[in-house]
N, C-alpha and C positions, 0 to 999 in steps of 0.2 A: 407201070413198074418203077419202082423208086431206085435213084442211084445209090451208090453205097452209103455217101453222108446221111441219106435219109432211113437206112436200115440198121444202123450200129446201134448199140446198147448204151453208149455215153461213157465218158471216161471216167474211172472210179477206182480208188485205191482206199486203204485204210491206214492213214497216219504214218508214212514212212520219214519222218522229218527229224529224227534224233538218232543218235548212234554215230558211229564212224566207220562203218564198212566201206571200203574203196571198191567200186565195182569195175569189173572189166566189161564194158559195153562193146556189142558188136551186132551187125546185121544178122537177122536169122536166116539160115540156110533153107532153101524151098522144102526140103526133106523135114525140117523142124516145124513147119506149120502145125500140123496136127498136136504137136506138143506144146507149141503155144497156146493153142485153143483150149486144151486141156488145163494149162495153168491158169488162164483167164477164167475158165469156168470154177475151178477149185476157190479162186482168190475172190470171185463175187458171189459165192454160193448164199451167202446170208443175206444179199442185198434184196430190198423189196421187190425191184422190176423183176430180177430173177424168178422170185417165188410167184409172181404173177404170171410170167410167162410159162413156166413149168411147175404147177402147184406141188405135184407129189416130190417130196424131197429123194424118194428112192431114185426118181428116174430124172432127176434135175441136172446133175452134174453131166450125164451122158449125153443129154440132148443139148444141153447149152456148149458143151465142148465141142459139137458137131456146128452150131451155129457160129461160134466163136472162130472155129477153123474154116468155115465158109468165108467168113467176113476177112478175117486176117490174110486168106489167100487172095482176095481181091485188094486189099491194101497193099500187099506186095508187089502188085503189079500197076497200082495207082498212088502209091505213095512211100512208106517204109515202115519196116518192121525192126524194131531194135530189141535186144534181149541182154540180160545179165545172167550168164552162165558161170556158176562155180564148180570145184570139183565134185559137189554132191550133186550136180545136174543144172537144169535151167530154173531160176528162181523169180525173175522178173521180166516183163516184157513192156514195151510201148508202141502200139499200133496207130498209125497215123494215115490220113488220106490227103492227098494234094487236091486241093479245092480251087485252085488259082484258074483253071480253065475246066469246062463242062466234062465230068468225068464220062468215061465210056460206060454203058449200062450193061453189066454182063449178062450175056445171053441166057444163062443156065440157071440164073437165080431163082426163078419161080418154081422150076422144077426140082432143084435142089433143096429148097426151102420146104416145099411139101414133103418131100422124103424125110426130112431129119426132124420136122416138127410134129408131124402126124397128127392126132387130135388137137394139140395145142396151136395149130396153125392159125386160129382166129386171133389168138392173143400175139403172135407174131405180126400178124396184119394190123393189129391196133397199134403196136409199137411203131411200125412202118409209117403209118398215116399220121400218127403224132409228130415224131422227127421230121418226116417232109413238110409238114405244114409248117414247123417252127424253125428250120434249118435257115440260116443267113444266107443272102445271096452275094454279098461282096466277095471278092476272091479272097482265099485264106487257106491255111492247113488245119484239118480237123483232127484233134487228139480223141480217138474214137474210144480207146482202151488204154488204161494205165493199170497195170497189174502187179502184184507182189504177192507172192506164197505166204500164208499166214506166219509161219515160222521163220520168216526173213524180213518182216515188217520192222519199223521203227531203227532202220539203218540208212534213211536217206536214198535209198535205191530208185524210188519214182522221181524224187527231185534230181538225181543225177540223169535219169533217161529223160527227163524234160530238157535239162540244160543242154545236152547233146544236139537236141534239135533246135531250140530257140537261139543257139549262137549262129547256127546257120540261117536261119528264116531270119532273125532282127538284121543280118548283114544284107540279106536280100529284100529286106522292108516288107516282109511278108507277115500278115497278124495270123492269130490261131484262135480256134472255138474248141468248146468242148461243152458236154452235158453232164454235170456232177450229180452225186446221188444222195448225198448227207453234208451235215454241217460240218464236220471234220474234213472232209474232202474241199468244201469251199473256203474254210481257212487256208489250207495248203495252196489252193490254186490263188488265192489273193496275195499270198506271199510271193508267187511268182509272177505277178502283174495282171492277173485276170479282174476284170470289173463284171458286176452283174449286168444283165442284159434285160430288156423290156420286150415281152414278159420274161420275168425271172423263172417262175415257177411254172411247169407244164406237167401235167399229170396223165397217167394211165388210167383206164376206165375203173380200176379198182382204188385209184387215189394215189398210188406209188407216184413220188415225185421226181422230177429230174429239175437240175437248177442251170439254166443257160448262162454261159459266161465266156467273155470276149478278152482277149489278150492282144492289145495294139502294139505295135513295133516299138522296141525300147532296146535298152543295154542288156547285158548279160543278166539272166535271173539270179534272184537271190537265193540265199539258203533257205 
């Protein structure tokens, strides 16, 4: 069985780097984890990896929301889950795993994945295998998911969520890792201090790419 950092879908967002909305960031409550999972699923719905994992568009959000909820529940126990909640509701989230020590393997993962994935289980197994093979071994924190609802993108919410954790990790001298999903993500993450890893591009069986990136310890992230 894979550990959590080997089965997450990767850190993805869609250009949240302009505008001037000032977010109030806080930890997610345990009862909010399903809402976080659905927020990620809606935000990532047009990404190629999601289309590979659950091809029918009519089923994708529901299945992926269950998957992201599962992974976010593990992250809350082994890392952190931060959210931006406005008067209109939750609009953005960052999901991190602490991989500075060997994470505990969730005992119920296989059973819960089989239940939520149904006929798409082989696709999730391929994702698990790909990420397990290419996850770095050095101690770090893993930015598994960075998501902003489509109607709230382009207001620097993703950047604000990242900075909240970078400030703490840089003080503790802990680097970070993520898997980006497109060129727009890559440009943003490079501005926050991430560099390309080798190999940089890894692919699912249908060719959907992820881009491996590493952020060494540094000062506060830039806008």
